[in-house]
N, C-alpha and C positions, 0 to 999 in steps of 0.2 A: 381441491379448490381451484378455480380459474385463476391463472397468473395475472398479476397486475403490474409487474415490472419485467424488463428484459435485462439479462446480464450477459455481457460479452467478456469472457476471460481467457486466460492462456498465458504461456510463458512470454518473456520479453522478446520483442521483435517478431511477433506472430501476426501482425497486421490487425490488431484489435481496433485501433482508431479508425482505420480505413473502412472496416465493415460497419462499425458503429455509426459513422457518418452517413454511409449509404442507407442504412436502415432508418436513421432519423429522418433523412430526406424523403424516404418512401412512406413512412408511417406517421409523420408529424411528431417526431420525438426530440427530446433534449438529452444531452449526454451528461452524466454525473461521473466524473473521474474517480476511479478507485486505485490511485497510484500514490503510494506513501511519500514519494519524493517530488511529484509534480505540484504538490501543495505549496512548495517554497518559491517565493519570488526570486528573480535573478539567477535561477538555476534552470536554464532553458535547454542548453545544448546537451548536457550530460544526462538529463532526464528524458530526452526525446519528446519534449513538450510539443504538442501539435501547433503548427503555425496557422495563421489566418487562411492561408491557401488550402491547408489540409482540412480545416474545420468547415470551410465552404458555407459560412453563415449559420451553421448549426450551433445553438447555445451550448457551451461547455462550462460546467460548474465544478467547484472544488479544485480549481487550479489557481495558483498564485494567491493563496489565502493566508500565508504565514511568512514571516521573515526567517532567513536562514539561521539566525541565532536562537530562535525559539525551539523548545523541546516539545514538538507536536506529539500527539498520542492517538491511539485508536478511539479512546473515549471522546476526545474532542472531535475527531472525524465524524463519529456517529451523531454527536450533538449538533454539528453544523450541517451534516448531509441530510438527516431525516426531514427537517423543514423544507429543504430544497425538493426532495422527492415528493413530499406531500403537496407542495405547491405545483409541481408539474402535473400530478394527478388531478388536482383541483381545477387546473386549466384545461382538462380534457386531453392532455398530451401524453405521450409515452415516455416514461423514464427509462433511459438506457444506461445502466451502470456498467462502465467499461474500464478494465484495468487488470493489473497482474498482482495486486496485493490481496491475497486470499483472505487474510485476517480482516481487512477492512470490509471486503464484500460480505463475509459471513456475519460480521457483527452488524452491518447495516441492514441486512435482510432480517436479522433477528430484532433489530431496533433495540438492542440490548441496553439496559440501564446500568450505569456504572456507579460504584460507590462514590459519594461526594467527598471532596476534600478541598481545602483552600491552599493552593500552592504558595501563596505569599505569607502564610502564617508564621514562617520561621521554623516550623517543626522539621521540615526536611533537612534544613541546615544543621539543626541540632542532632539529628540522627546520623548525618554524614560525619559530623565532628566526633560523635561517639564511636563510629566505626573506625575512625583513625586513631583515637586514643585507647579504646578498649579492645579493638580488633573486631573483625567481622564475625568470628565465632560467637562472641558475646552477644552481638546484635541478633544473630540467628537463634541463639538460645532464648532470647527475649521473645522472639516471634513464636517459637515453639510453645512457650507458656501462654501467650496471648491468643494464638490462633493455630492450633496443631494441624488442622486440615490444610491451611494455606502453607504452612512450613513444609508439609510433606510433598507439596507440589513445586517447591522452589529449591533450586540447588543451593547448598550452603555457601557457595562462592558468588552467587548472583546478588550483588549488593543492591542493584537498582530495584529488583522485585522484592527483596527483603524490606527495604526502606519503604517502598510503596505500600506493602501489606501492613507494616507497623503504623504508617502514616494514617491509613484508613481507620485502624483500630483506635489509635490514640485520639484522633480528632472526632470520631463519631461514637466511640464506645461499643461498636458493633464489628464483629470479625469480617474480614474481606470475604472469607469462604461463605458466610451467610448471605452477603450481598449477591455473590455469584450464584448461589443455589436458588435464591428467589428470582433472579433474572432469568435463569435457564428454565424455570418452571413456567414462564409466560409463553404464550404462543408467538410465533414469528409475526413481525409487523407486516411483512410483505410476502407475497407468493411469487417466486421468480420462475421465469422460463430462462434456462441457462444454455448458452451456446459457447462451447469451449473450443478454442483453436489450437492446432499443433501442426507439425510437419510429419508427413508419413515416414520419412527417414531422418534420423537424428543428425547426420552430417549436413543435411540441407539447412537445418536450424542453426547449426554451428557456423556455416558459411554466411548466413544472413546476419548473425550476431557480429562476426568479425568485420563484415562489410559496414555494418552500422557504426561500429567503433571507429573505423577508418574515416567514415564520413564525419563523425563528431570531431575528430582531430582536425580534419580539413576545414570545418566550420569554426574552429577556434576554441575547443574545449580547454586547452592549456590556458589561454587568456582568461576564460571565464573563471577558472579555479584561482589563477593568480589574483584576479580582481577581488574575489571573495576574501582571500587571505590578506590582501593589502588593506581591506576595509575592517580588518580585525575579527573576522569570523573565526572562532576557535577551531582548529583542525580536529578536535575530539568531540565537537558538538554533534547532535543527532543528524542534522542535515549533511554534514561533511562525512558521515559514515556511508553515504550512498555510494553504490558502485559507480565508478567513474571519477568521483570527487576524492574519495579516500586514497585511491591508488595514485592519482595525479598529484594530489597534495603531498603525499609521501615522497614521490620522485622529486618534486620541486624543492621541498624543504631539505631533503638529503643531498641535493645537488646531483642527482642522477639524470641521465638523459630521459626526456619525457616519453620517448618511444618505449622505454622499458616499462613505464607506467601504463602506456596504452596496451601493451601485450598482457599485462596483469589484469587490466580491465576486461579484456576478452576472456581470459581464464575465469575470472570471478563471475562474469555474466553467464558463461556456460554452466557453471556450478549452480548459480541462482536459478537458471532456467530448469535444471533438473528438479530442484526443490519445488518450484512452482508447479511443474507437471505432476509431481507426487501429491501435492496439496489438492489440486483440482481433480485428480483421479479419484479422490475419496468421495466425491459427489456422484452418487449413482444415478441421479436424475439429470445430470448434464448431458447434453447432446453434442457429441464431438464431431468436428469437421476437420479433416486432415488435408493440409495443402500438399500438392506435389512440389517439385523443386521451386517453381515460380508460382506464387499465390495467384489464384484465379478469383478475383473479387466477385465477378458475376455469378460464378458457381456457388460461392458461399452465400451470396445474397438470395439466390433461388432457394437454397437449402434452408436458410433462416426464415425466409418469407413463408414457406410451406409450414414450418413449425409454428410460426406465429399465428397463422390463420387456423391451423388445425387445433391449436390449444385454446382458441377463443380470446387470445390476448388482444387481437384487433379484428 
């Protein structure tokens, strides 16, 4: 099938935003962020959120759509991003999904439907209380009885996913595994043309990551994290588990030098980049463009332009 959306993916610090903006300017596109942490307001420096100077007037969607205290999910991302992509298509413009959160990208392409549940029903709190009083093994055994297939895919110590699966079953009367099977049986909502970015030599990516973290520190990452903590954002909430925030918050709360936190951010970022590359390598239809030591945006723009025109996307 002829593609109808463009995806720009790759590890952290691989110049995805720069290429996406150039392509949007050339082909009349709008960018839909696929970054699981840029969704949060007031978390700008540590998430490398694009500035107005970097976006150059190109509309960017799915940025600053949640408060840091909210527990955002891939289900909510798909629910909110699908109407945006459909709207861009309806306006005759090119949706450019750009980011490094592979789970978000894959589920958006699929347009996957998720099991419905009401987070404010009090059921989650009941299950969390049961986990504390009876122990997680008892809760896992309950899931094994209710939904054996879901239990087989969940680690017995993964409280969050155990509770989520039980929540779905108890609130809908239908196993989570059945919802998942029905969703996977549906055809993908979108047909993507995927450009994946990376560096030809791994040390070049590591240097770029380290330099980015140093720049974040110079721009005030410490102050950004301190402000979030001062406003009562729990250090164990989803947003504060983001690389950059978790390490800096730990250094601040433990009274350690923030420089030690910055060095840990560099390490965790490199580890995350490896996982991202592994994730995106699974996509055999992705077209890889590898940077030399210094990214050449013009070369990547030419490479991507040829793919777009040959595929019939534009």
